[in-house]
N, C-alpha and C positions, 0 to 999 in steps of 0.2 A: 517407651520412647522409640525403640527400633521399629515397632509396628507403625507408629505415627510417621516416621521418616519414610517408610515404604509407601504409606498412604499418600503423603504429599507428592512423592515422585510420580505415583500413578495418577493422582488428581491432575497434576500439571499436564500430563500426556493426554488427558481427556479433551483438552482444548482442540487438538487437531481434528478429531472426527466431528466436532461440532461445526466446523467450517467446511468450505468447499475442499475437495469434491464430494465429501461424505454427506455433508448437509444434514447433520443431526443436531439442530440448534439447541434443543433443550438440555443436551449434555453439558452445555456451557454453564448451566445453573449449579452443577455439582462441584467443580473445582474450588471456587472461592469459599464455599461453605466448609469444605474439608480443611482448607488451609486455616480458616478462622477457628474452627473447633480444635484442630491439632495444636494451634499456637496459644490457645487460651491457657492462662496460668503458667506460661513458660517464661524463662529468663530471656533477656535480649540475645544472649549467645545461642541458646537453644532455638529461638525464633529465627536467627540468622541461618542456621543449618536447615531448618524446616523450609524456610523461604528459598534457600539455594537449591534444595532438591526439587521443590515445586518448579522453580525456574528451569532446572535442568530437564525435567520431564516436559515442561511447557515448550521450550525451544528445541529440545532434542527430537521431539515428535513433530513439532510444527514447522521447523525449518531444516528438516533432514535433507532436503534437496540441495543444500550447500555442498554436501559430499559429492553429488552428481557432477556439479560444475567443476569441482577440484579434480576428481578422479578420471572423468570421462573426456575432459577437454584440455588436458595437459598431460605431460609424461611424468607427473608426480607419482612416486611409488605409493602403493596402497597403504603401507603403514604411516607414511607421512600425511597422506590424505585423511586418514582416520584421526591422526593427532591434530591436524589443523581444524577439522570439523569439531572435534571435542573441545579444543581451546575456544572456538567460536561460541559453542553452546555454554561452556563454563563461564565465559566472560559475560554473556547476556544474562545467564542465571543469577549473577551477582546483583542485578537490578532488583529482583524479587527478594534476594537475601537482605539487601539494605532496606528495602521497603518494609519487610516484615519485622526486622530488628528495630527499625526506627519507630514503628507502630507500638511495639511492646515497650520500648524505652520511654516513649513519651506518655504512654497511657497506663503504665503500671500493671497491677495484678488483675483488677476488674476492668474489663474492656468495653468501651462503648462501640456498638455496631457502626455508628455514624463515622467514627474516626477511621475505621477499617475501610469503609467505602470512600471517604474523602482522600485518603492516602493512595488508594489503588488508582483512582481517576487521575490524581496529580502525577503519579509515576507513569501512567500511560501517556499523558501529555509530555512529560519530560523525555520520554523515549522517542517522541517525534522530532526532537532537535538535538539531543545530547550526542556529541561526537558525530555530527552531521545527521544523526537520527536513524532509527530503524522502526518505522511505524507499521509494523507487521503484526498479525495475530491479535488485533484488538478484539476484545470480548464483544463489543458492539457490532462487529461484522456479522456475527451469528444471528442477529435479529432480523436479517433479510428474510422476507417471506413469512414473517411472524407478525402478530398485531403490534409488537413493539417497534417495528420499522417506521411507524408514523412519527416517532420521536426524532429520527435522524435529521429531517429538515429543520427541526427546531434548535437542537443543540449539537448537531453533528454526531459522529460515531461515539463521542465520549458521553453524551447523554444516554444513548442506547446502552452503553457499558454500565452506566450508573443504574439503569432500570434492571438489568440482569443482576447486578450486585444486590440491589434492594431485595429482590425476590429470593436470591440465594441465601442472604444473611438472615432474612426472616425465617426461612425454613431451618437454618442452623440454630437460631435462637429458640425456636419451638422445640427442637430436639434437645437442646441443652437445658432449658428451663422447665420443659413439660407444661407450659402454660399456653393458653389460646391467644393471648394478646398479639404475639408476632404475626399470627395468621390473619389478624384483622388489617394489618398494614400491607400485607403481601399483594392484594389485588390493586392497590393504588396506581402503580405504573401502567397496568393493563387498562384500567378505567380511563386514565388520562390519555393514553394513546388512542382509544376509541373516540374520545371527545374532540380530538384535535382535527383541524382541517386536513384533507387529503391532498389538496392541490394548492401550491403557492405561486406557480409560474403560469404564464399564458402563452398560447401559440402566437407566433409572429410570422406573417406572410405565408407563402405556399411552401409545401414540403420540398426538400432538395434531394435530388437523386445522386447517390454516391456509389462509387465502386472501390472496394478495398481489396488490394492484391495480396494473396498469401502464396508466395513462391515456393515455400518448402525447400530452401537451400540448406544442405548439410553444413553444420558449423565447421567441419573439417576442411571444406573447400572455400568457405566464404571469403577468407582473406588471402587465398592463394592466387597470385597474379596469373597463373596459368589457366585459371577457370573464369577469368573476368568476362571474356567474350561469351561464354556459355551462360553466365549469370545475366549479363545485359540482354542477351537474346531471349531468355525466359521472361524477363520483365516486359520486353517489347511485345512478345507474342501474346501474353496475357492481357496487356493493356490495350493493344490496337483493336481488340474485339469489343471494347466497351467505350467507344468514343461518343456515345450519346448521353453520358452522364455530365453533371456539372462539376463535381469534385471527385478526384481520384487520389487514393492514398497508398503509398508504398511504405513498408515498415521501417523500423529503426535500422540505420546504416544499410539501407537497401542498396545504395551505391557504395561499394566497398573501395572507394578511391576518392581523391579530391576531384571535385566536379570538373575542373579544367582539364583533367586527364580523361574523365569519363564522357564528357560532352560529345566528342566526335563519334563515339560508339552508340550514343543514344539520340543522335541528331534526328534520325528519321521518326522515331516514336514521339519525340518532343514536338517536332513540327506538325505531326498528325494531330496530336492532342491540342496543340495551340490553335491550329486552324479550325478545329471543331469546337472551340470555346471550353475545353475541359481544363480545369485548374488542377495540375498535378502537384501534390505535396509529397515530398520524400525525405526519409532520413538519410544522412550522409555525414562523413567527417568534413570539417571545414578548417581552414587555416587563417589565422588573424595575426598580422604583424604586431609585434610588441618589443620595442627596443629595450624594455626593462627586464625581459625574460632572458635567461642565459642562452637560449637557442635563437633569440631574436624573433620568435613567433610562438603562438599558442595554437594547439589543436583542440577543436571543440567537437562534441557529439551534437549534431545539429539536425534541425527539421526545417526544410526550405520549400517555398512555393516556386516552382520552376517554369510553369506555363501560364499564360494569360495575365498573370500578376507577378509580383515579386515580394520577397520578405523572408527573413531567416530568424530562427530561434535557436539559442544555444542552451544545452542542458545545464541546469543549475544545481542539481543534487546528483553527485557522482557516486558510483558504487565502489567502495574501497576494494583494492586488489583487482577488480574486474575492469575499472576504468581509470583508476590512478593507484599508485603504490605509495602508501604512507611510509615515511622514512626511506624514500626511494634509493638514496645513495647507499644505504646499508643492505636493503633487501633485494634490489634488482640484481638478478643473476644468481641468487642464493639457491633457489630451486626453480624448476620449470614453471610452476604455478605463478611465480612472480614475473614471468615473461610472456603473459598472455597477449594475443594480438590486440592492438589499440588499447593498451592499458596506460596510456600517457595523455589522456584527455585533461583539459584544464577547465576550471570554473570561470564563467564570464565575469568581467569586472563591473559591468553595468547591468541595470535592471533590464530584463528581457521583455520585448513587446509581444502583443498578440499577433497572430497571423491574420491577414485579411484576404478574402476572396470575394470580389465584388462588394455587395452590401453586407456581407456576413463577416463577423469577427469570430475567430476560433481561438480558444484557450489551449495552447499546446502543452503536452506533458510527455516526456521521453522515458520509457521503461518504468522504473519503480518510483519516479516522481509522482505518479498517480496515487501513490500510497500516502502522500503528505496532505492531510486535510486543509491546513492553512494555506499552503502554496497554491493548491488548486482553487480554493475559495477566492483568493485575491485576484487570480487571473480570470476566473469565470464570472466575476461580478459584471464585467462589461462585455461578456462574450455571448454569442448566440448558440454555440456548441462547445463541447469539450472534445479535443482531438488528442488521442494518445497512441503512441507506437511503441513496440517492444520487440525483442528478439529472445523469446523464452526457450529457444533451442538449447541454450546453456543448461537447462534443467531437465532435458530428456522427457521421459514419461512419468516424472515425479508429480507430486501434488502442487508444485509451485504455480504452473500456468492456471489451474483452476482457482487457486487462492488469489492470483493476480486479477483474474476476471471479476471475482467477487468484490475485490477492493474497488475496482472501477465502477461496479454497480452502486456501491455505497457513495462514491463521489457524485454520481449522477443524481442520486436521491438527495444528498446534502445540498446540492446547488440547483436542483430543478432544471437540469440541462441534459439534453441527449449527449451520449458519448459515442464517438466513432473510434473503434479500436482496431488498429492494424498490427499484425504480428507476422513473423517469418514463417512459423509452422504451427500456429495456433496458440491461444484460442482467439481468432479474429471474430469480432462481434459488433453489432449495433445495439446500444442500450438506450431505452427511452428515459424520460425525466422522472419516472417513478422507480427507476432502478431495475426494470424488467428487461431481460434479453429478448429483443425483438427478432433477431436472426443471428446465426453464427455459422462458421465453417468447422468441419471436423478437424481434429489435430492430425498432423503428419500427412496432410494431403495438399497438393497444389490446387488452388482454386481462386475464384473471384466472388466476393460477396457484394451483390448489388441490392441496394435497399434505399428507401426514402426516409430522410430524417427531417425532423421538424425543429426549426429555430424557435427559441423560447425567450420571453422577456419577463421582467419582474424578479424579485429576490425572495429567497427563503429567509427566515429569521437567522439561520446559521450564516448565510452569505452576508447578512447585514452586520451581525454582532460577533461572528466567529466563536472562538473558544472562551471568550471573556466571561459570559454568564455561567458556564459550567465550572470554570476555574474559581469564580467567586463562590459558587455553591459548595465546591469541594473545600475551599478555604473556610467557609462558615462552618461546615461540618467538623473540620479539624479544630478550629479555634473554639467552637462551642463545646467540643469534648474536653479541651484543655480547661475551659472555664468551669465545666462540671467537675473536673478532677480537683480543682482548687476548692470548689464549694463543698464537695462531698468528702474530700480527704483521699489520700493515696490508695487506700485499700477499700474504699466504700463508693464505688461507682454505681449510679442507677443503671438498671437494665430493663428488660421487658417484664420483669417480675411484678 
């Protein structure tokens, strides 16, 4: 058992190198199989601890960048930063603990591989909305640039996850049973992916020339009022050189003040862009009156069209502690980390619209909203492009920005839409409808990415049906396993033997 505990911890940590920036996708085939084999014939309590250690390795390695945002961008003492990061990892690890214990509890001593697969997919979906959701480190993200990526437009990232799981558990069952039958099933996901159509969307109209500004503003000065003139001047200087594009994008909270206060300082560049027919879209905080709120108003993290047209979108999925403080009355002021700049944003009360620039509809996503498959699917259905902005400066030179870009690539592939991605210091990129990065800027450098993007029409199967088909499939796997349990008896499950 001690060896199995270590194996599960190690296996969970292998997920991180399977994803960006390491991009060793086939490593993702190993962890599920190890958890499956180690949990076989264990009690629910033992399975709980095996699952928890797997989750601790999974999130400890995969979201280690949380420590960077806590320690480098606040005056939080190092020991407190370590404790907060550990608590975050421990809490998330409980999801795998519950998942694994539930699997053992429901399916007894002899375990059906289908039930393992079904419960894993179901818990990945639960993780997309539970406690506002944390849809990060999905196994299916690793299928990019592999034959299995063709499954993503069909059933989203969760179908790609299921494909990896099928291969992993077939290998595990081969090692456990020493029979050839599991290997006969193993090629099925790969064969299916080759037989599927590669293109679901069609080009619409002429390509649109865009400029994406990456100003590389240090986080330490971004919200300091003494540096606002310098920040506005940098945006103006970078933007005025590219007044021949149709759409210009500034990143998340590029304007570090309410627009009414910033407008006089940006008047010249705004007039220049407007007179040249350039539609500027920028991230910024916005204030909305609300008589029911204790302060009489709400502050939103927003994305707005500022020239040639108008329109505003308020962020719908806020980052806990970064953009709002849970239990604010108790935690605000306890330590410096709970007093980060702009950590009092509100969730909008109404459904948020698309942004429109001329004849084009853009599906907006701010920061880690791009990680929510269903949220992006719903907005992208009627959109020509997906537009996302972020400020990954919070995570320094950690693996987070590369993971974030990879997630945006998956959303592009799921929806058959080009993604225009603007960030403060990287990774600014343009992604085509096949999930391929067409062009990008280096991290930690000031620059402007000028590229042509193609509007698309038509819908992928995932856009049409969402997660419903894969959830039904996962449910059938689980209920089918339960039915087999009743038919065969508690200790007499059929397997690949």
